[in-house]
GUTI-347377 format. One line per 4 residues: their letters; for each residue y negated, x negated, z negated of C-alpha. Coordinates in nm, 2 decimals, decimal comma, always signed. Layout:
N
A = Y/X/Z ~ ...
This chain:
152
XXXX = -7,37/+2,59/+0,57 ~ -7,29/+2,56/+0,20 ~ -6,97/+2,43/+0,04 ~ -6,79/+2,69/-0,17
XXXX = -6,72/+2,60/-0,53 ~ -6,52/+2,86/-0,73 ~ -6,64/+2,98/-1,07 ~ -6,41/+3,13/-1,34
XXXX = -6,53/+3,48/-1,23 ~ -6,39/+3,41/-0,87 ~ -6,04/+3,32/-0,99 ~ -5,76/+3,57/-0,95
XXXX = -5,42/+3,46/-1,07 ~ -5,10/+3,62/-0,95 ~ -4,75/+3,60/-1,09 ~ -4,48/+3,48/-0,86
XXXX = -4,10/+3,45/-0,91 ~ -3,90/+3,18/-0,73 ~ -3,52/+3,18/-0,73 ~ -3,40/+2,82/-0,73
XXXX = -3,04/+2,89/-0,66 ~ -2,92/+2,66/-0,37 ~ -3,27/+2,52/-0,31 ~ -3,33/+2,14/-0,27
XXXX = -3,51/+2,01/-0,58 ~ -3,79/+1,81/-0,42 ~ -3,89/+2,08/-0,17 ~ -3,89/+2,33/-0,45
XXXX = -4,10/+2,11/-0,68 ~ -4,36/+2,05/-0,40 ~ -4,40/+2,42/-0,33 ~ -4,43/+2,50/-0,71
XXXX = -4,69/+2,22/-0,75 ~ -4,89/+2,35/-0,46 ~ -4,89/+2,70/-0,61 ~ -4,98/+2,58/-0,96
XXXX = -5,28/+2,39/-0,83 ~ -5,40/+2,67/-0,60 ~ -5,40/+2,46/-0,28 ~ -5,25/+2,75/-0,09
XXXX = -5,58/+2,94/-0,12 ~ -5,87/+2,91/+0,11 ~ -6,10/+2,90/-0,19 ~ -5,93/+2,59/-0,35
XXXX = -6,16/+2,40/-0,58 ~ -6,02/+2,08/-0,72 ~ -6,17/+2,09/-1,06 ~ -6,07/+2,45/-1,15
XXXX = -5,74/+2,59/-1,27 ~ -5,70/+2,85/-1,00 ~ -5,33/+2,84/-0,93 ~ -5,08/+3,12/-0,98
XXXX = -4,84/+3,17/-1,27 ~ -4,50/+3,06/-1,15 ~ -4,17/+3,18/-1,29 ~ -3,86/+2,98/-1,18
XXXX = -3,51/+3,14/-1,23 ~ -3,17/+2,99/-1,19 ~ -3,30/+2,64/-1,25 ~ -2,95/+2,52/-1,34
XXXX = -2,83/+2,59/-0,98 ~ -3,08/+2,37/-0,80 ~ -2,94/+2,14/-0,54 ~ -3,00/+1,77/-0,46
XXXX = -2,94/+1,57/-0,15 ~ -2,76/+1,24/-0,13 ~ -2,66/+1,07/-0,45 ~ -2,95/+1,20/-0,65
XXXX = -2,73/+1,38/-0,90 ~ -2,59/+1,05/-1,02 ~ -2,94/+0,88/-1,05 ~ -3,08/+0,85/-1,40
XXXX = -3,38/+0,99/-1,58 ~ -3,53/+0,74/-1,81 ~ -3,75/+0,79/-2,12 ~ -3,86/+0,58/-2,42
XXXX = -3,85/+0,70/-2,78 ~ -4,14/+0,48/-2,88 ~ -3,93/+0,25/-3,10 ~ -3,83/-0,10/-3,01
XXXX = -3,53/-0,09/-2,78 ~ -3,56/+0,28/-2,75 ~ -3,51/+0,33/-2,38 ~ -3,27/+0,62/-2,30
XXXX = -3,12/+0,76/-1,99 ~ -2,91/+1,05/-1,86 ~ -2,80/+1,14/-1,51 ~ -2,95/+1,45/-1,36
XXXX = -2,60/+1,60/-1,35 ~ -2,56/+1,55/-1,72 ~ -2,90/+1,72/-1,79 ~ -2,81/+2,01/-1,56
XXXX = -2,48/+2,07/-1,73 ~ -2,63/+2,02/-2,08 ~ -2,84/+2,24/-2,31 ~ -3,17/+2,22/-2,12
XXXX = -3,11/+2,23/-1,74 ~ -3,47/+2,34/-1,67 ~ -3,60/+2,00/-1,77 ~ -3,50/+1,86/-1,43
XXXX = -3,72/+2,11/-1,24 ~ -4,00/+2,06/-1,49 ~ -4,01/+1,68/-1,46 ~ -4,00/+1,70/-1,08
XXXX = -4,30/+1,94/-1,08 ~ -4,49/+1,74/-1,34 ~ -4,45/+1,42/-1,14 ~ -4,59/+1,59/-0,83
XXXX = -4,91/+1,68/-1,01 ~ -5,20/+1,44/-1,08 ~ -5,19/+1,29/-1,43 ~ -5,50/+1,44/-1,58
XXXX = -5,60/+1,71/-1,83 ~ -5,63/+1,98/-1,57 ~ -5,27/+1,92/-1,45 ~ -5,15/+1,95/-1,81
XXXX = -5,33/+2,28/-1,83 ~ -5,18/+2,40/-1,50 ~ -4,83/+2,31/-1,62 ~ -4,87/+2,58/-1,89
XXXX = -4,87/+2,83/-1,61 ~ -4,51/+2,73/-1,52 ~ -4,21/+2,91/-1,68 ~ -3,86/+2,79/-1,60
XXXX = -3,54/+2,97/-1,70 ~ -3,18/+2,84/-1,65 ~ -3,04/+3,19/-1,59 ~ -3,14/+3,48/-1,37
XXXX = -3,32/+3,68/-1,64 ~ -3,68/+3,63/-1,75 ~ -3,91/+3,82/-1,99 ~ -4,21/+3,86/-1,76
XXXX = -4,13/+4,19/-1,59 ~ -4,44/+4,35/-1,74 ~ -4,66/+4,12/-1,52 ~ -4,49/+4,27/-1,21
XXXX = -4,44/+3,93/-1,03 ~ -4,41/+3,90/-0,66 ~ -4,10/+3,73/-0,52 ~ -4,16/+3,41/-0,32
XXXX = -3,85/+3,34/-0,10 ~ -3,84/+2,96/-0,07 ~ -3,51/+2,97/+0,12 ~ -3,65/+3,15/+0,42
XXXX = -3,96/+2,92/+0,45 ~ -3,76/+2,64/+0,61 ~ -3,39/+2,59/+0,69 ~ -3,41/+2,25/+0,52
XXXX = -3,50/+2,40/+0,19 ~ -3,14/+2,51/+0,12 ~ -2,83/+2,30/+0,08 ~ -2,48/+2,45/+0,08
């Protein structure tokens, strides 16, 4: 028996759309990270970019459990004393609500060059409209996968 290792000719990427409205952030991010890496496929090869192209809509309507909306995101500007923070609620209500979903997905991927390449296959939009209709993406219903995926 031989171990299968995918080559670039074996890779078939699909486009999928995920509606994030009412979905719990961590569960959504783990499903997106799995799809970006390609771990949902039987032919998964760890060193190849074989995941799907993922489009996330309604990122501003994502839900969080507990007091996670009041917890801070921290980042550093690179200058002395340059640590900054915002709560997730402030970011979701601000100009770039898609950054909350992006950071959650980014932190669920390994920190290497391949993961940075796989993150380019992720497109996140705050509203319900997206410019990728020409790719005829399939809809992935995260809400119906598990009753814990939604929060009312």
